[in-house]
C-alpha positions in Angstrom: -9.4 -11.7 -15.3 -5.6 -11.8 -15.9 -3.1 -10.8 -13.1 -2.4 -7.5 -14.9 -6.1 -6.4 -14.8 -7.0 -7.1 -11.2 -9.4 -4.8 -9.6 -6.8 -3.6 -7.1 -4.3 -3.1 -10.1 -1.4 -4.4 -8.0 1.8 -5.5 -9.8 3.0 -9.1 -9.8 5.9 -7.9 -7.6 3.6 -6.5 -5.0 1.4 -9.6 -5.0 4.3 -12.0 -4.6 5.7 -9.8 -1.8 2.3 -10.1 0.0 2.3 -13.9 -0.6 5.8 -14.4 0.7 6.2 -11.8 3.4 2.8 -10.3 4.1 2.2 -12.5 7.1 5.6 -12.0 8.6 5.3 -10.0 11.8 8.2 -11.1 14.0 10.2 -8.0 13.4 7.4 -5.4 13.8 7.8 -5.0 17.6 11.5 -3.9 17.1 10.5 -1.3 14.4 7.6 0.0 16.6 9.9 0.4 19.6 12.6 2.2 17.6 10.1 4.4 15.8 8.4 5.4 19.1 11.8 6.5 20.4 12.9 8.3 17.3 13.0 12.1 17.6 12.3 12.9 14.0 11.5 11.4 10.5 11.8 7.7 9.8 13.3 6.2 6.6 12.6 2.7 5.4 15.0 1.1 2.9 13.5 -1.4 0.6 9.9 -0.8 1.6 8.6 -3.3 -1.0 4.8 -3.7 -0.9 4.7 -1.6 2.3 4.5 -4.3 5.1 6.5 -2.2 7.6 5.6 1.4 6.4 1.9 0.7 6.4 2.1 -0.9 9.9 3.8 2.2 11.1 1.3 4.4 9.3 -1.5 2.5 11.0 0.1 3.0 14.4 0.4 6.8 14.1 -2.7 7.6 12.1 -5.7 8.2 14.4 -9.2 9.7 14.0 -7.8 12.9 15.5 -5.1 13.1 12.8 -1.5 12.1 12.5 0.3 11.4 15.8 3.8 10.4 14.9 6.9 11.2 12.9 7.1 11.6 9.1 7.7 8.4 7.2 9.7 8.0 4.0 9.7 4.7 2.2 12.3 3.9 -0.5 12.3 1.1 -3.0 14.1 0.5 -6.3 11.2 -1.3 -8.0 9.1 1.1 -9.9 6.0 -1.2 -9.8 6.2 -1.6 -6.1 6.6 2.2 -5.6 3.6 2.8 -7.9 1.5 0.4 -5.9 2.5 1.6 -2.5 2.4 5.3 -3.0 -1.4 5.8 -3.3 -2.1 3.5 -0.3 0.5 5.3 1.8 -0.8 8.7 0.8 -4.4 7.7 1.5 -3.4 6.8 5.1 -1.5 10.0 5.9 0.0 13.0 4.2 3.0 12.5 6.5 4.0 9.3 4.5 6.0 9.6 1.3 7.1 6.9 -1.1 10.1 7.3 -3.4 11.9 5.3 -6.1 15.6 5.0 -5.3 18.5 2.8 -6.3 20.4 2.0 -3.1 23.3 0.8 -5.1 23.9 4.4 -6.3 23.6 6.4 -3.0 25.2 9.5 -4.6 22.0 10.1 -6.4 19.9 9.5 -3.3 18.5 12.9 -2.2 16.3 12.8 0.9 13.6 15.4 1.6 14.3 15.1 5.3 17.2 14.3 7.6 15.9 11.0 9.2 16.3 10.4 12.9 15.9 6.7 12.2 16.7 4.5 9.2 15.5 0.9 9.1 16.4 -1.9 6.7 14.0 -4.8 7.3 14.1 -8.2 5.6 17.8 -8.3 4.9 17.6 -5.5 2.4 21.2 -4.5 3.3 22.4 -7.9 2.1 21.0 -7.3 -1.4 24.0 -4.8 -1.7 27.4 -6.1 -2.4 30.8 -5.2 -0.8 31.2 -2.4 -3.3 27.9 -0.6 -2.7 27.1 -1.4 1.0 29.8 0.8 2.5 28.9 3.6 0.2 25.3 3.5 1.4 26.4 3.6 5.0 28.6 6.6 4.4 25.8 8.4 2.6 23.4 7.7 5.4 25.9 8.9 8.0 26.1 12.2 6.2 22.4 12.5 5.4 20.8 11.7 8.8 20.1 13.9 11.8 22.9 14.0 14.4 22.3 11.4 17.1 20.2 9.3 14.7 20.1 5.5 14.5 20.4 3.1 11.6 18.9 -0.4 12.2 19.8 -3.1 9.6 18.6 -6.7 9.5 20.8 -9.5 8.5 20.3 -13.3 8.3 21.3 -15.2 11.4 23.1 -17.9 9.4 23.2 -20.3 12.4 19.5 -20.8 11.9 19.6 -21.4 8.1 19.0 -24.8 6.4 22.3 -26.3 5.4 23.7 -25.8 1.9 21.4 -27.4 -0.7 19.1 -28.8 2.0 15.6 -29.4 0.8 12.9 -27.4 2.6 10.1 -29.8 2.0 9.1 -29.8 5.6 8.2 -26.1 5.3 4.6 -25.4 4.2 4.3 -23.0 1.2 3.1 -19.5 1.7 -0.3 -19.1 0.1 -2.9 -16.4 -0.7 -6.1 -16.1 -2.7 -6.4 -12.8 -4.5 -9.3 -12.0 -6.9 -9.9 -15.7 -7.5 -6.3 -16.5 -8.2 -4.5 -18.9 -5.8 -0.9 -18.1 -5.2 1.7 -20.4 -3.6 5.4 -19.9 -2.9 7.3 -22.9 -1.6 10.9 -22.7 -0.3 12.9 -25.4 -2.0 16.4 -25.0 -0.6 19.0 -22.6 0.7 22.5 -22.7 -0.8 25.3 -21.2 1.2 28.2 -20.1 -1.0 31.5 -18.4 -0.2 30.1 -14.9 -0.7 26.3 -15.2 -1.2 23.2 -17.1 0.1 20.8 -18.3 -2.6 17.2 -19.0 -1.5 15.2 -20.8 -4.1 11.4 -20.7 -4.2 8.9 -22.4 -6.4 6.1 -20.0 -7.3 2.8 -21.3 -8.5 -0.4 -19.5 -9.3 -3.7 -20.9 -10.4 -6.3 -18.9 -12.4 -10.0 -19.0 -11.6 -10.4 -21.3 -14.6 -7.8 -23.8 -13.2 -4.8 -22.8 -15.4 -1.5 -23.2 -13.5 1.7 -21.2 -14.0 5.0 -22.1 -12.4 8.2 -20.1 -12.1 11.4 -20.5 -10.0 12.6 -17.5 -8.1 16.1 -17.2 -6.7 16.8 -14.6 -4.0 20.5 -13.7 -3.8 21.8 -12.2 -0.5 25.4 -11.2 0.1 26.9 -12.8 3.2 27.7 -10.3 5.9 27.9 -10.9 9.6 27.2 -8.4 12.4 30.9 -7.8 13.2 31.6 -7.0 9.6 28.6 -4.7 9.3 29.7 -2.9 12.5 33.3 -2.5 11.1 31.9 -1.0 7.9 29.7 1.3 10.0 32.8 2.5 11.9 34.6 3.2 8.7 31.6 5.3 7.6 31.8 7.4 10.8 29.0 5.5 12.6 29.3 3.8 16.0 27.9 0.4 17.0 25.0 0.6 19.4 24.2 -3.0 20.0 22.1 -5.7 18.4 18.6 -7.1 18.6 17.7 -10.7 17.9 14.5 -11.6 16.0 13.2 -15.1 16.4 11.1 -15.9 13.4 9.8 -19.3 14.4 10.5 -22.9 13.3 9.8 -22.3 9.6 12.0 -19.2 9.1 15.6 -18.2 9.6 16.1 -15.9 12.6 17.6 -12.4 12.1 19.9 -10.0 13.8 19.3 -6.3 13.8 22.6 -4.3 13.9 22.2 -0.8 15.4 24.6 1.9 14.2 24.5 5.4 15.7 25.1 8.7 14.0 27.4 11.0 16.1 25.6 13.8 17.7 
């Protein structure tokens, strides 16, 4: 059975997200706390394979019905959206999944005015200096008054040094439908404007055939102070920060909280 014909019919993008991020739970308590306090719908930026959205859906979906706010998950990858949508809709009618290009916020039309917007796993750093402020301005105008935007950025003080090998870190691994997947961090390169995280991806078929690829993740460098300044320019107000400790094998993160004026 080839990866494209798995019984679950998940895309390669969704499988690699599960391999590389599926076991990451360090940030979930922050999102649960903010979601419980939200007085209205919740928007997730860059939902990917649904790690956070499905965790929230599981929290609010009970035998007696839905007991929480409406959830809207956005991602720019059509395959990820196609994979996540039926699973989210199966859990609850109050969960919606939409394809959206965050680099073009003028075309981003939300069905609700969110009370909380979250951006896990450094999705805000995928956007460059030209598109990040535009997204913040669009969110400021689109959210409910008094709402909160919570965006995760890399705590660079906990990163490996530029070009440093990551051989001491064990690879992330999953077995899915007889295929064995492995994603090994090789190094982190700290440039003037971007961070480059290189991974070696390997998958072995049930008959022993191995495929290897190299994946580079590019993140624009932005610190909490700069993100707060961009928020202020967009009409938002800084409302503090949360620190997420990811353990010895992962860089820590900082969650920057920005408030929408009431």
